N, C-alpha and C positions, 0 to 999 in steps of 0.2 A: 504983631499978632500975639494974642494971649495964649494961655494954656488951654488945651482942648478940654471941652466938657464931656460929660458922660454920653451925651447924645452923639457927638462926633465920633467918639471911640466905638460906641455900639454900631453906628452906621458903617464905619470902616470894617468892623468885625463881620457884620451881616454881608457886606459886599464880598469879603474874602470867602465866606461859606458859600455864597451863591456862585462865586467863580469856581471853587472846587467842585461843586455839583455840576456846573456846566462842563468842566474839563472831563468829568467822568462820563457825562452824556455824550460828549463828542468823540469818545474812544470806542474802539472795538475791543472785544475781549482779548486780553493778552497785551494790550498797549498801555501798560503801566496802571491799569485801573486799580489793581490791588494796592499799589503804593499810594496813589492819590486818595483812595478810600481810607487808608490807614491815617493819613493826615487829616482828612475830613472827620473821621471818627474821633481822633484825639482832640481836635480843635473844638468840635461841637460839644463834647463832654466837658471839657474845661470851661468853655464859654457858659454852658448851662449852669454848672456848679457855681461859677463866679456870680452870675445873675441871681441865682437862688440865695446866695449868702449875702449879697450886697444890695441888690435892687428890689427884689420881691418883698423882703421884710418891710421896706418903706411903703410899698403899695398895700401890703396887708394891714398896715397900721393907719391907712387913710381914714379920715373922718367920713368920707362919702362911701356908700355901699359899692358904687361903681368901681372905685379903686381896689377895694378888697376882693370883689368878685374877679376883677381882671387879674390880680395877683394869684388867686387860687387857680384860675383857668390856665394861666401861663405855666404854673408849676406842673399841672396835670399834663399839659402839652409836652413839657420837657420829659416827663416820665414815659410818655408814649414814644417820643423820639429815641430815648435811651433804649427802650425795649426793642425797637426796630433795629437800631445799630447793633445791639447784642445779638439779635437773630442773624443779621447780615454777617457778623464776624464768624458765625458757625457754618457759613455756606461759601461755596466757590463763587467768585465774581462772574463766572461763566454760566452759572446755573439759572434756570428760569425763576426759581424761588428768590435768589438774590436780586435779580432784575425786577421782579415784582415788588419786593421790599424797597428797592431803591426808588421806584416810582412813587410809592406811598411816602417814603422819607422826603423826597424832593417836594412833593405837594404839601406835606405837613410843615416843612421848614419854611417854604415860601409863604404860606398862609400865616404862620406864626410871626415871621418878620413883618409882614404887612400890618398885622394887628398891633404888634409892639410899637412900630414906628408911627402908626396913625392914632392909636388910642393910648397905649402905655406911656409914650413920651409925653403926651399932653397931661396925663394924670400925674406923672412924676415931676414935671415942670412946676405944677401947682404946689408941690410939697417941698421942693428943694430950691434954695436961692442959688445964684451964680457961683458963689464960693463953694457951696456944698456940692454942686454939680462938677466942679473942677476937682474937688477932693475925691468924689466917687470915681472919676476917670482914672486918677492915679491909683486908687485902691483896686479898681477893677483890673487894670493892666498888671499890677504887681501880683495880685492873687492868681490871675489866669496864668501868668508866667510860672509861678511856683507850682501850680497844679500840673502844668505841662512837664515841668522838671521832675515832679514826683512820678508822673506816669512814665516818663522816659527811664527813670531809674528802676521802676518796677518791671519794665519790659526787657526783653533781650535785644531790643532794637539797637543797632550800632550806628546806622547812618544818621546824619542830621535831618531834622524835620523841616517842613515848610519850604520845600523846593518848588521851583516853577516847572510844571510839567507840560506847559503849552507846546504844541507841535509847531515848529517854525518851518516855513516853506524853504525848500532848498533850491 
């Protein structure tokens, strides 16, 4: 099996985000929702920044209008998601406001993933050959990792991130 390409990496990333959202939905307040949200928040922000630096510039330079419009639209969706995440950070996970924002976040992220995988991937595939897609995968993983490390060093967080919070039956 060869090196993964950017589409495999992004799909794996998308499933991880969807899993974190599901884990939060499946919890009652007080059942580690804050910890899971913290991981979701960090992961989504790093993922978005990596896409904005590596993927969207390619789409914004597309010869077809459809690619450029998709790139601008995706960037705007990222701004909306980041604003929602920032508002959520200011509220208790037990508050009605946080839960309302979480619902909007969940719907927005789900729609964004669907559009990216159904339209964005097709547009990007037209612009990047197999070798470039493999390079983008490596660059994406490296950039996202460095963004997460930056975020961890900027925060007072001491415990490791990306834990598995699934509740196991006893």
